[in-house]
C-alpha positions in Angstrom: 222.1 26.6 -57.6 222.1 25.1 -54.1 223.1 28.2 -52.1 220.3 30.5 -53.3 217.7 27.8 -52.6 219.1 27.2 -49.1 219.2 31.0 -48.5 215.4 31.2 -49.1 214.6 28.1 -46.9 214.4 29.6 -43.5 213.6 27.3 -40.5 209.9 27.3 -39.5 210.7 29.0 -36.1 211.9 32.0 -38.1 208.4 33.0 -39.1 206.9 32.8 -35.6 209.8 34.8 -34.1 209.3 37.4 -36.9 205.6 37.7 -36.1 206.4 38.0 -32.4 208.9 40.8 -33.1 206.3 42.7 -35.2 203.7 42.8 -32.3 206.4 43.5 -29.7 207.8 46.5 -31.6 204.3 47.7 -32.5 203.5 48.2 -28.8 206.9 49.6 -27.9 207.1 52.2 -30.6 203.4 53.1 -30.2 204.2 54.1 -26.6 207.6 55.7 -27.5 206.0 57.8 -30.3 203.8 59.7 -27.9 205.6 59.5 -24.5 207.2 63.0 -24.5 203.9 64.6 -25.6 202.0 62.5 -23.0 204.3 63.6 -20.2 204.1 67.3 -21.2 200.3 67.4 -21.9 198.9 65.0 -19.3 201.4 65.2 -16.4 202.4 68.8 -16.8 206.1 67.9 -16.9 208.4 70.4 -18.4 209.9 69.8 -21.8 213.5 69.4 -20.6 212.4 67.0 -17.9 210.3 65.0 -20.3 213.3 64.6 -22.6 215.3 63.2 -19.7 212.5 60.9 -18.6 212.3 59.6 -22.2 216.0 59.0 -22.3 215.9 57.2 -19.0 213.0 55.0 -20.0 214.5 54.0 -23.4 218.0 53.5 -21.9 216.6 51.3 -19.1 214.7 49.3 -21.7 218.0 48.6 -23.5 220.1 48.2 -20.3 217.8 45.5 -18.9 218.5 43.5 -22.1 222.0 42.8 -20.7 220.4 41.2 -17.6 217.9 39.4 -19.8 220.7 38.0 -21.9 222.6 36.8 -18.9 219.5 35.2 -17.4 218.9 33.3 -20.7 222.6 32.3 -21.1 223.3 31.2 -17.6 220.1 30.3 -15.7 216.8 30.0 -17.5 217.3 29.5 -21.2 215.3 31.6 -23.5 211.8 30.3 -22.8 211.0 31.6 -19.3 212.5 35.1 -19.9 210.5 35.5 -23.2 207.2 34.5 -21.6 207.8 36.5 -18.4 208.9 39.5 -20.5 205.6 39.4 -22.4 203.5 39.1 -19.3 205.3 42.1 -17.7 204.9 44.2 -20.8 201.1 43.4 -20.9 200.8 44.6 -17.3 202.9 47.7 -17.8 200.9 48.8 -20.8 197.6 48.5 -19.0 199.0 50.3 -15.9 199.7 53.4 -18.1 195.9 53.6 -18.9 195.3 55.0 -15.3 197.1 58.2 -16.2 198.2 59.0 -12.7 201.7 59.3 -11.3 201.7 55.8 -9.7 200.5 54.2 -13.0 203.1 56.2 -14.9 206.1 55.2 -12.7 205.2 51.6 -12.2 203.9 51.1 -15.8 207.1 52.4 -17.3 209.2 50.4 -14.8 207.5 47.2 -15.5 207.6 47.8 -19.3 211.4 48.3 -19.3 212.1 45.1 -17.4 209.7 43.1 -19.6 211.3 44.6 -22.7 214.8 43.6 -21.4 213.7 40.0 -20.9 212.1 39.8 -24.3 213.8 42.0 -26.8 217.5 40.8 -26.8 216.6 37.2 -26.3 214.2 36.9 -29.3 217.0 37.9 -31.6 219.6 35.7 -29.8 217.1 32.7 -30.0 216.8 33.3 -33.8 220.6 33.2 -34.1 220.7 29.7 -32.6 219.2 28.3 -35.8 222.2 29.3 -37.9 225.6 27.8 -37.8 228.9 29.4 -38.8 229.0 30.3 -42.4 225.2 29.7 -42.9 224.2 31.8 -45.9 220.7 32.3 -44.4 221.9 34.3 -41.4 222.3 37.8 -42.9 219.0 37.6 -44.9 217.2 36.3 -41.7 218.4 39.3 -39.7 217.6 41.7 -42.5 214.1 40.4 -42.5 214.1 40.4 -38.7 214.9 44.1 -38.8 212.2 44.6 -41.4 209.8 43.0 -39.0 210.9 45.5 -36.3 210.1 48.3 -38.7 206.7 46.9 -39.7 205.8 46.9 -36.0 207.3 50.4 -35.5 205.5 51.9 -38.5 202.1 50.5 -37.6 202.4 51.2 -33.9 203.3 54.9 -34.4 200.6 55.3 -37.0 197.9 53.6 -35.0 198.9 55.3 -31.7 198.7 58.8 -33.3 195.3 58.2 -34.8 193.8 56.6 -31.7 195.2 59.1 -29.2 193.9 62.0 -31.3 190.4 60.5 -31.4 190.0 58.7 -28.0 192.9 59.8 -25.8 196.1 58.3 -24.3 194.4 55.6 -22.3 192.9 54.0 -25.4 196.4 54.1 -27.0 198.1 52.4 -24.1 195.3 49.8 -24.1 196.1 49.1 -27.8 199.7 48.6 -26.8 198.7 46.1 -24.2 196.6 44.1 -26.7 199.6 44.0 -29.0 201.7 42.6 -26.2 199.1 39.9 -25.7 199.4 39.0 -29.4 203.2 38.8 -29.0 202.8 36.2 -26.3 200.2 34.2 -28.3 202.4 34.1 -31.4 205.4 32.9 -29.4 203.5 30.1 -27.7 202.1 29.0 -31.1 205.6 28.6 -32.4 207.0 26.6 -29.5 206.8 23.3 -31.3 209.2 24.6 -34.0 211.9 25.8 -31.6 213.5 22.3 -31.3 214.5 22.8 -27.7 216.6 25.9 -28.4 214.5 27.9 -25.9 215.3 25.4 -23.0 218.1 26.0 -20.5 221.6 25.2 -22.0 223.6 22.3 -20.6 225.9 24.6 -18.6 222.8 26.1 -16.8 222.0 22.8 -15.1 224.5 23.5 -12.4 223.0 27.0 -12.0 219.5 25.8 -11.0 220.2 27.1 -7.5 220.3 30.6 -9.0 216.8 30.5 -10.4 215.1 31.8 -7.3 217.7 34.6 -6.9 217.2 35.3 -10.6 213.5 35.7 -10.1 214.1 38.0 -7.1 216.5 40.0 -9.2 213.8 40.6 -11.8 211.4 41.8 -9.1 214.1 44.1 -7.7 214.8 45.5 -11.2 211.1 46.4 -11.5 211.1 48.3 -8.2 214.4 50.0 -9.0 213.3 51.1 -12.5 209.9 52.3 -11.3 211.6 54.5 -8.7 214.4 55.8 -11.0 212.6 56.7 -14.2 211.3 59.9 -12.6 214.7 60.7 -11.2 216.9 60.8 -14.3 220.0 62.3 -12.7 220.3 59.5 -10.2 219.4 57.1 -13.0 222.3 58.4 -15.1 224.9 57.6 -12.5 223.4 54.1 -11.9 223.4 53.6 -15.7 227.1 54.6 -15.8 227.9 52.1 -13.1 225.9 49.3 -14.8 227.6 50.0 -18.1 231.1 49.8 -16.5 230.1 46.6 -14.7 228.7 45.0 -17.9 231.7 45.9 -20.0 234.0 44.6 -17.2 232.1 41.3 -17.0 232.2 41.0 -20.8 236.0 41.7 -20.7 236.5 39.1 -18.0 234.7 36.5 -20.1 236.7 37.6 -23.1 240.0 36.9 -21.3 238.9 33.3 -20.7 238.4 32.7 -24.4 241.0 31.6 -27.0 243.0 34.3 -28.8 241.0 34.2 -32.0 237.6 34.5 -30.2 239.1 37.2 -28.0 240.0 39.3 -31.0 236.5 38.9 -32.4 234.9 40.0 -29.1 237.2 43.0 -28.9 236.0 44.0 -32.4 232.5 43.6 -31.2 233.2 46.1 -28.5 234.4 48.6 -31.1 231.1 48.1 -33.0 229.2 48.7 -29.8 231.1 51.9 -29.1 230.5 53.2 -32.7 226.8 52.5 -32.4 226.5 54.8 -29.4 227.0 57.9 -31.6 224.3 56.7 -34.1 221.6 55.8 -31.6 222.2 58.9 -29.5 221.2 61.1 -32.4 218.8 58.6 -34.0 216.6 58.7 -30.8 215.9 62.3 -31.3 213.0 61.2 -33.6 211.1 60.6 -30.3 212.4 63.7 -28.6 213.6 66.9 -30.2 212.4 66.0 -33.7 208.9 65.1 -32.4 208.6 68.4 -30.6 209.9 70.3 -33.6 207.3 68.5 -35.8 204.5 69.4 -33.3 205.5 73.0 -32.9 207.2 74.3 -36.1 206.2 72.1 -39.0 203.3 72.7 -41.4 201.3 69.5 -40.7 197.9 70.5 -42.1 196.6 68.2 -44.9 193.5 69.8 -46.4 191.3 70.1 -43.3 193.1 67.6 -41.2 195.9 68.5 -38.8 198.1 65.4 -39.0 199.2 64.3 -35.5 203.0 64.9 -35.0 203.5 61.3 -33.8 202.2 60.0 -37.1 205.4 61.3 -38.8 207.3 58.8 -36.7 205.8 56.1 -38.9 207.7 57.5 -42.0 211.1 56.2 -40.9 210.0 52.5 -40.5 207.9 52.8 -43.7 211.0 53.9 -45.6 213.0 51.1 -44.0 210.4 48.6 -45.3 210.6 50.0 -48.8 214.4 50.0 -48.7 214.8 46.5 -47.2 214.3 44.5 -50.5 216.5 47.0 -52.3 219.4 46.5 -49.9 219.0 42.7 -49.9 219.2 42.7 -53.7 222.0 45.2 -53.7 224.2 43.2 -51.3 223.4 40.0 -53.1 224.5 41.4 -56.5 227.6 43.1 -55.0 228.5 39.9 -53.2 228.2 37.9 -56.4 230.7 40.3 -58.0 233.0 40.2 -55.0 232.3 43.9 -54.3 230.1 44.0 -51.3 231.3 46.5 -48.7 232.5 45.0 -45.4 230.1 45.3 -42.5 232.4 47.7 -40.7 232.3 50.0 -43.8 228.5 49.7 -43.9 228.3 50.7 -40.2 230.4 53.8 -40.8 228.3 54.8 -43.8 225.1 54.5 -41.7 226.4 56.8 -39.0 227.5 59.4 -41.5 224.1 59.3 -43.2 222.4 59.9 -39.8 224.5 63.1 -39.4 223.6 64.3 -42.9 219.9 63.8 -42.2 220.1 66.3 -39.3 222.1 68.7 -41.4 219.3 68.5 -44.1 216.7 69.3 -41.4 218.8 72.3 -40.2 219.1 73.5 -43.8 215.3 73.3 -44.2 214.8 75.5 -41.2 217.2 78.1 -42.7 215.5 77.9 -46.1 212.0 78.4 -44.6 212.9 81.0 -42.0 210.7 83.5 -43.7 207.7 81.3 -43.1 205.7 80.8 -39.9 206.4 77.0 -40.0 208.9 74.7 -41.7 207.7 72.9 -44.8 206.8 69.2 -44.1 209.0 68.1 -47.0 212.1 68.6 -45.0 210.9 66.3 -42.3 210.0 63.6 -44.9 213.5 64.0 -46.4 215.1 63.7 -43.0 213.2 60.5 -42.3 214.2 59.0 -45.6 218.0 59.7 -45.1 217.8 58.5 -41.5 216.2 55.3 -42.8 219.1 54.8 -45.2 221.5 55.1 -42.3 219.4 52.8 -40.1 219.5 50.1 -42.8 223.3 50.2 -42.6 223.6 50.2 -38.8 220.6 48.1 -37.4 220.8 44.9 -39.4 224.6 45.0 -39.7 225.0 45.5 -35.9 222.7 42.5 -35.2 224.5 40.4 -37.8 228.0 41.3 -36.5 226.9 40.6 -32.9 225.7 37.1 -33.6 228.6 36.4 -36.0 231.4 37.6 -33.8 230.2 36.1 -30.5 230.6 32.4 -29.7 227.3 30.5 -29.2 227.7 30.2 -25.4 227.9 34.0 -25.1 225.2 34.8 -27.7 222.6 36.3 -25.2 225.2 38.3 -23.3 226.7 39.6 -26.5 223.3 40.7 -27.8 222.7 42.4 -24.4 226.0 44.2 -24.8 224.8 45.4 -28.3 221.7 46.8 -26.7 223.9 48.3 -24.0 225.1 50.7 -26.7 221.5 51.8 -27.2 221.1 52.1 -23.4 224.0 54.5 -23.1 223.0 56.3 -26.3 219.3 56.7 -25.4 220.2 58.2 -22.1 222.6 60.6 -23.8 219.7 61.5 -26.1 218.0 63.2 -23.2 220.7 65.8 -22.5 221.3 66.2 -26.2 217.6 67.0 -26.7 217.9 69.6 -23.9 219.8 71.7 -26.4 216.5 72.6 -28.1 214.7 73.2 -24.9 216.8 76.1 -23.5 214.6 78.9 -24.8 217.6 81.3 -25.2 216.9 82.0 -28.8 213.9 82.0 -31.1 212.5 78.5 -31.3 213.5 77.9 -35.0 217.1 79.0 -34.2 217.3 76.7 -31.3 216.3 73.7 -33.4 218.6 74.7 -36.2 221.6 74.9 -33.8 220.7 71.6 -32.1 220.3 69.7 -35.4 223.7 71.1 -36.6 225.3 69.6 -33.5 223.6 66.3 -34.0 224.8 66.3 -37.6 228.4 67.0 -36.6 228.3 64.1 -34.1 227.1 61.7 -36.8 229.4 62.7 -39.6 232.5 62.9 -37.3 231.9 59.5 -35.7 231.2 57.9 -39.0 234.4 59.2 -40.5 236.4 57.8 -37.6 234.9 54.3 -38.1 235.8 54.6 -41.8 239.4 55.2 -40.8 239.4 52.2 -38.4 237.5 49.8 -40.7 240.6 48.4 -42.5 242.3 47.7 -39.1 239.2 46.0 -37.8 238.9 43.8 -40.9 242.5 42.5 -40.4 242.0 42.2 -36.6 239.2 39.7 -36.9 240.5 38.0 -40.1 237.2 38.7 -41.8 236.3 38.2 -45.4 
């Protein structure tokens, strides 16, 4: 009787961090849900170029999480990066309201650096409240992922409605207000953090690095602002950063005991597998968004539903599925039949591929119609949500479970590095449906078939490797 009771009794900080996560993701996904359409409609940027800019923006938002994790682990602790990240995201959101090229470049650049300082560290800070074997860890991160999707659902829904009625400036202002609420909630919860947000003991000797650290943040803002509009150069820089980050992680890995080293190597396998998932998953904000806007029957009675509103379906399905998955894993665990996390990860990647094959089949089935029936998009979002429930929470849980406490922030940054690489790859992948060499429906059908093959093939490979990984880390 003790374990279930303990599992339900989360630390007080858990609820404040969840609330901060809701508002942070509200603002981020609100912007992400309209960014491609905003670039095409307001800045007259071509569709292919807009896909690449989206990929650069979202990849940089993930890539800066690596630097944010290092800053928290080695120099500042969690407190200063989280507060600074919120302030930067507030400034970036309101800069976008100007709707000119300067506001676009600097707004997006400031946003990605702020997101990097905040997003990885709020999850790593939550992980500090759970020791090894703590039964509350997995439910906590499942609910944390649920909070992410509450914010994503409400942000995409609100942004679509507000932009349709009042324009993009009003939508970006709403995102800025949500970032203000993120900061307020975090500050209200400070008294419950029990010092976990302060610099760790090993950072005391690194006080001399605090000024260089702040200068590095300023340099990152300038670099990101200049590079988001230059995706080809950004891609090469991203490649160099990924290699450097993995090399640094490997160097730290070699300094650890053999058992920790094995777990960190398994974590790198998880990161590599996640790239395939996130690269096709991110199409919801790129090729699938454009497909929904151009070739899906969206009229509900006399209302033409904004295409970005459909991006709220995926997080809505995740919210509905979260308690189902929590109950399912709990019951299977009680019977000793819960799948291992590596198996869950593989299943999630396969489901993402199947979601795109379903969408492709829908295009074929409705090729006699002017537009594709909206039911296929709803089915796609549901299956993608099933896959996300097997990849997102599991990846976060594996990251905090496999990494030692003194590398928690860096390991979380490496997890988000997989999304950085994948999100950039999402841009060239989306370009498949922007070639214009075939009728539009045929282009989307071919592209979605390719995305499906990537997901199913990668998932099967992880299934094959799963038994080896379980033995390698001596997991349950």
